[in-house]
C-alpha positions as CSV (number, residue, x, y, z in Angstrom):
1,M,-60.5,-81.0,18.3
2,E,-58.6,-78.1,16.7
3,K,-60.8,-75.1,15.9
4,R,-60.4,-73.8,12.3
5,L,-60.1,-70.1,11.5
6,T,-63.2,-68.6,10.0
7,R,-63.3,-66.3,7.0
8,T,-63.8,-63.4,9.3
9,D,-60.6,-64.3,11.2
10,Y,-58.6,-64.4,7.9
11,L,-60.1,-61.1,6.8
12,F,-59.2,-59.5,10.2
13,A,-55.6,-60.9,9.9
14,L,-55.2,-59.6,6.4
15,M,-56.5,-56.1,7.4
16,F,-54.1,-56.0,10.4
17,I,-51.1,-56.9,8.1
18,F,-52.3,-54.3,5.6
19,M,-52.5,-51.6,8.2
20,L,-49.1,-52.6,9.6
21,V,-47.6,-52.3,6.1
22,C,-49.3,-48.9,5.6
23,I,-48.0,-47.6,9.0
24,L,-44.5,-48.8,8.3
25,G,-44.6,-47.3,4.8
26,A,-45.9,-44.0,6.1
27,F,-43.1,-43.9,8.7
28,F,-40.3,-44.5,6.3
29,Y,-41.8,-42.1,3.8
30,G,-42.0,-39.4,6.5
31,L,-38.5,-40.1,7.5
32,R,-37.2,-39.9,4.0
33,L,-39.2,-36.7,3.4
34,G,-37.7,-35.1,6.6
35,Q,-34.2,-36.0,5.5
36,T,-34.8,-34.5,2.1
37,K,-36.1,-31.3,3.5
38,S,-33.2,-31.2,6.0
39,D,-30.7,-31.7,3.3
40,Q,-32.2,-29.0,1.2
41,K,-32.2,-26.6,4.2
42,Y,-28.6,-27.2,5.0
43,E,-27.6,-27.2,1.3
44,K,-29.1,-23.6,1.1
45,I,-27.2,-22.6,4.2
46,L,-24.0,-24.1,2.9
47,H,-24.4,-22.3,-0.5
48,A,-25.2,-19.0,1.3
49,D,-22.0,-19.3,3.4
50,K,-20.0,-20.0,0.2
51,A,-21.6,-17.1,-1.6
52,S,-20.9,-14.7,1.3
53,S,-17.2,-15.8,1.4
54,V,-16.7,-14.9,-2.3
55,P,-15.9,-11.2,-2.7
56,E,-18.0,-9.0,-5.0
57,V,-16.5,-8.2,-8.3
58,G,-14.1,-5.3,-7.9
59,A,-14.1,-5.5,-4.1
60,Y,-10.3,-5.9,-4.1
61,D,-9.2,-4.6,-7.5
62,Q,-6.1,-2.6,-7.8
63,Q,-7.8,0.8,-7.7
64,V,-9.4,-0.1,-4.4
65,L,-6.1,-1.3,-2.9
66,V,-4.3,1.9,-4.1
67,S,-7.0,4.2,-2.8
68,Y,-6.9,2.4,0.6
69,Y,-3.1,2.7,0.7
70,H,-3.1,6.5,0.3
71,T,-6.1,7.3,2.4
72,I,-5.7,4.8,5.3
73,F,-2.5,2.8,5.3
74,L,-0.1,5.7,4.5
75,P,-1.3,8.0,7.3
76,F,-1.0,5.2,9.9
77,R,2.4,4.3,8.4
78,E,3.5,7.9,8.9
79,F,2.6,7.6,12.6
80,Q,4.4,4.3,12.8
81,N,7.6,5.7,11.4
82,K,7.4,8.6,13.8
83,W,6.8,6.2,16.7
84,F,10.1,4.3,16.1
85,E,12.0,7.5,15.2
86,L,11.1,9.4,18.4
87,L,11.3,6.4,20.8
88,S,14.8,5.9,19.4
89,Q,15.7,9.5,20.4
90,I,14.7,8.6,24.0
91,E,16.6,5.4,23.9
92,L,19.8,6.7,22.4
93,G,19.6,10.3,23.8
94,N,21.2,11.6,26.9
95,S,19.6,13.3,29.8
96,S,19.1,16.4,27.8
97,V,16.4,14.8,25.8
98,D,13.0,15.9,27.0
99,A,11.0,12.7,27.1
100,A,7.7,14.4,28.0
101,A,8.1,16.7,24.9
102,V,8.8,13.6,22.7
103,L,5.7,11.9,23.9
104,K,3.7,15.0,23.5
105,E,4.8,15.2,19.8
106,L,3.9,11.5,19.3
107,Y,0.5,12.1,20.9
108,K,-0.2,15.0,18.5
109,V,0.8,12.8,15.5
110,A,-1.4,9.9,16.7
111,D,-4.3,12.3,17.4
112,D,-4.0,14.0,14.0
113,K,-3.8,10.7,12.1
114,Y,-6.8,9.4,14.0
115,A,-8.8,12.4,12.9
116,I,-7.7,11.9,9.3
117,L,-8.7,8.2,9.3
118,K,-12.0,8.8,11.0
119,S,-13.0,11.2,8.2
120,K,-12.4,8.5,5.5
121,N,-14.8,5.9,4.3
122,V,-14.0,2.4,3.0
123,P,-16.4,0.6,0.6
124,Q,-18.6,-1.8,2.4
125,T,-18.1,-4.2,-0.5
126,S,-14.6,-4.7,0.7
127,P,-15.1,-6.1,4.2
128,M,-11.4,-7.0,4.9
129,L,-10.5,-3.4,4.1
130,V,-13.3,-2.2,6.4
131,Q,-11.9,-4.3,9.2
132,S,-8.4,-3.0,8.5
133,H,-9.6,0.6,8.6
134,Q,-11.4,-0.1,12.0
135,G,-8.2,-1.7,13.3
136,Y,-6.0,1.3,12.5
137,L,-8.6,3.6,14.0
138,K,-8.6,1.6,17.3
139,S,-4.8,1.5,17.3
140,L,-4.3,5.2,16.8
141,K,-6.9,6.0,19.5
142,L,-5.2,3.7,22.0
143,F,-1.8,5.1,21.1
144,A,-3.1,8.7,21.6
145,D,-4.7,8.0,24.9
146,A,-1.7,6.1,26.3
147,L,0.8,8.7,25.1
148,N,-1.3,11.4,26.7
149,S,-1.4,9.7,30.1
150,F,2.4,9.1,30.0
151,Q,3.4,12.7,29.4
152,S,3.0,13.8,33.0
153,K,5.3,11.1,34.4
154,A,7.8,10.9,31.5
155,N,10.5,13.1,33.1
156,S,10.1,11.6,36.6
157,Q,12.0,8.4,35.7
158,S,15.0,7.4,33.7
159,H,14.7,6.9,30.0
160,T,15.3,3.1,30.5
161,Q,12.5,2.9,33.0
162,L,10.2,5.0,30.8
163,L,10.7,2.8,27.8
164,D,10.3,-0.4,29.9
165,A,7.0,1.0,31.2
166,I,5.8,1.8,27.7
167,Q,6.7,-1.7,26.5
168,K,4.7,-3.3,29.3
169,D,1.7,-1.0,29.3
170,A,-1.5,-2.8,28.4
171,Y,-2.9,0.1,26.3
172,F,0.3,0.3,24.2
173,Q,0.3,-3.5,23.8
174,E,-3.3,-3.5,22.6
175,A,-2.6,-0.6,20.2
176,K,0.2,-2.6,18.6
177,T,-2.1,-5.7,18.4
178,Q,-4.8,-3.7,16.6
179,A,-2.2,-2.3,14.2
180,L,-0.9,-5.8,13.4
181,T,-4.4,-7.1,12.9
182,A,-5.2,-4.2,10.5
183,Q,-2.0,-4.9,8.6
184,K,-2.9,-8.5,8.2
185,N,-6.4,-7.6,6.9
186,Y,-4.8,-5.3,4.3
187,F,-2.4,-8.1,3.1
188,D,-5.3,-10.5,3.0
189,S,-7.0,-8.1,0.6
190,I,-3.9,-8.1,-1.6
191,L,-4.1,-11.8,-1.7
192,A,-7.8,-11.6,-2.6
193,W,-6.8,-9.4,-5.5
194,N,-4.3,-12.0,-6.6
195,G,-7.0,-14.7,-6.4
196,T,-9.3,-12.8,-8.8
197,F,-7.0,-13.6,-11.8
198,D,-5.3,-16.8,-10.4
199,P,-8.1,-19.1,-9.3
200,D,-5.6,-22.0,-8.9
201,I,-3.5,-20.2,-6.3
202,E,-2.5,-22.5,-3.5
203,Y,-3.3,-21.0,-0.1
204,F,-1.6,-21.9,3.2
205,D,-3.2,-22.1,6.6
206,S,-1.3,-19.4,8.5
207,T,-2.2,-21.0,11.8
208,K,0.1,-23.8,11.0
209,T,3.9,-23.8,10.8
210,A,5.4,-24.0,7.3
211,N,8.5,-26.0,6.7
212,L,11.1,-24.7,4.3
213,D,9.8,-26.8,1.3
214,Q,6.2,-25.5,1.9
215,W,7.6,-21.9,2.1
216,R,9.5,-22.3,-1.2
217,A,6.3,-23.5,-3.0
218,M,4.3,-20.4,-1.8
219,N,3.2,-17.6,-4.0
220,F,4.7,-14.3,-2.9
221,N,1.4,-12.8,-1.7
222,V,0.7,-16.0,0.2
223,K,4.1,-15.6,1.9
224,N,3.3,-12.1,2.9
225,V,0.0,-13.1,4.5
226,Y,1.8,-15.9,6.4
227,I,4.3,-13.3,7.7
228,T,1.6,-10.8,8.8
229,A,-0.1,-13.6,10.7
230,K,3.1,-14.6,12.5
231,L,4.0,-11.0,13.3
232,L,0.5,-10.6,14.8
233,N,0.8,-13.9,16.7
234,N,4.2,-12.8,18.1
235,K,3.0,-9.2,18.7
236,A,6.0,-8.0,16.7
237,F,5.2,-4.4,16.0
238,S,8.2,-3.4,13.8
239,P,9.4,-0.6,11.6
240,F,9.8,-2.7,8.4
241,Y,7.2,-4.0,6.0
242,P,6.1,-7.6,5.9
243,Q,7.7,-8.1,2.5
244,D,11.0,-7.0,3.9
245,L,10.9,-10.0,6.2
246,T,9.7,-12.2,3.4
247,I,12.7,-11.5,1.2
248,R,15.1,-11.9,4.1
249,I,13.7,-15.3,4.7
250,D,14.1,-16.3,1.0
251,E,17.7,-15.0,1.0
252,F,18.5,-16.8,4.3
253,I,17.2,-20.1,2.9
254,S,18.8,-19.7,-0.5
255,S,22.2,-18.8,0.9
256,G,22.3,-22.1,2.8
257,Q,22.3,-20.5,6.2
258,A,19.1,-22.2,7.2
259,K,20.7,-25.6,6.5
260,K,24.0,-24.7,8.1
261,L,22.3,-23.5,11.3
262,N,19.9,-26.5,11.3
263,V,16.8,-24.3,11.0
264,A,13.9,-26.5,10.0
265,D,10.9,-24.2,9.5
266,V,9.9,-20.6,8.8
267,N,9.0,-19.7,12.3
268,Q,12.5,-20.5,13.5
269,T,13.9,-18.5,10.6
270,M,11.8,-15.5,11.6
271,E,12.8,-15.7,15.2
272,L,16.5,-15.8,14.2
273,L,16.2,-12.8,11.8
274,L,14.2,-10.7,14.3
275,S,16.4,-11.5,17.3
276,T,19.5,-10.3,15.4
277,N,17.8,-7.2,13.9
278,A,18.6,-8.6,10.4
279,V,15.5,-7.0,8.7
280,R,15.4,-3.4,7.5
281,T,12.9,-1.3,5.7
282,G,13.7,-1.3,2.0
283,D,15.1,-4.8,1.9
284,F,12.3,-5.9,-0.4
285,V,12.7,-3.1,-2.9
286,K,16.4,-3.6,-3.1
287,G,16.1,-7.3,-4.0
288,K,12.7,-7.3,-5.8
289,A,14.0,-7.6,-9.3
290,K,16.2,-10.5,-8.5
291,W,13.7,-12.5,-6.4
292,Y,10.2,-11.6,-7.5
293,G,10.5,-10.4,-11.1
294,N,7.7,-12.8,-12.2
295,E,5.5,-12.5,-9.1
296,P,2.1,-10.8,-9.4
297,L,2.2,-7.5,-7.5
298,P,-0.4,-4.7,-7.4
299,Q,1.0,-1.3,-8.1
300,L,1.3,-0.2,-4.5
301,P,4.0,2.3,-3.5
302,F,5.5,0.1,-0.8
303,F,6.4,-2.5,-3.4
304,S,8.5,0.0,-5.3
305,D,9.6,2.8,-2.9
306,V,12.1,2.3,-0.1
307,N,10.3,4.6,2.4
């Protein structure tokens, strides 16, 4: 005979089911609460990251960029000009050129400019300019140390051997890399200035290769940042300004030479122009009115002066 469940059995079963429902409810409530807190935590982190990436008001306004130009960028540029001028004397000069004396003069210029830059301060509210300043300081220090070490052995080898040794020296290579990094930081700051009044500006990832159509669509300051990134990547320490290469690329594409030579992207165009020494300081200033009359430019001397 089948045994019937008593009232106590039913009550126990109901209590068990009730407890099971409570346990499951508590579990899912705790899970949801944990997810909510986690979302709130990471939302705060995300917002903090976004806030930190937005420059403070005035961090890259024109006055700051002009001040940086005169106090930091220009002294380094004076050394850079002297570097190419004096090394050219060694390269083109005959045996009467005292290479050791040339390197000594270059060392003095680098050391003097390092002292000047070290005495200057850059607003901490402009982190890209702070990084640029530090890069130029490191560059000048490396140039000075390497030039000082090369003086004693400069006249014990031919000019060709000396220039080849300088080209391969690790300290000189790192000095150039630091300078190119600092240059990019400065042009990043100029682009940040542009972004303060043009929030719809279309940026381009400089780690990628731009095709010719993408290049044509770029804002002028975006083009310059792209160029500084590629010069850094190629370790192309050159006497011209980035904007001189920018305008030569625009001219090259517009003239039909890129299509004629089957050049498909900006990197190939750069390589061709650099390998043929087709870029000169002042190219931008000479063609600025024709090519960039409506482009936003801060009032920086290198956008209006040839030297």
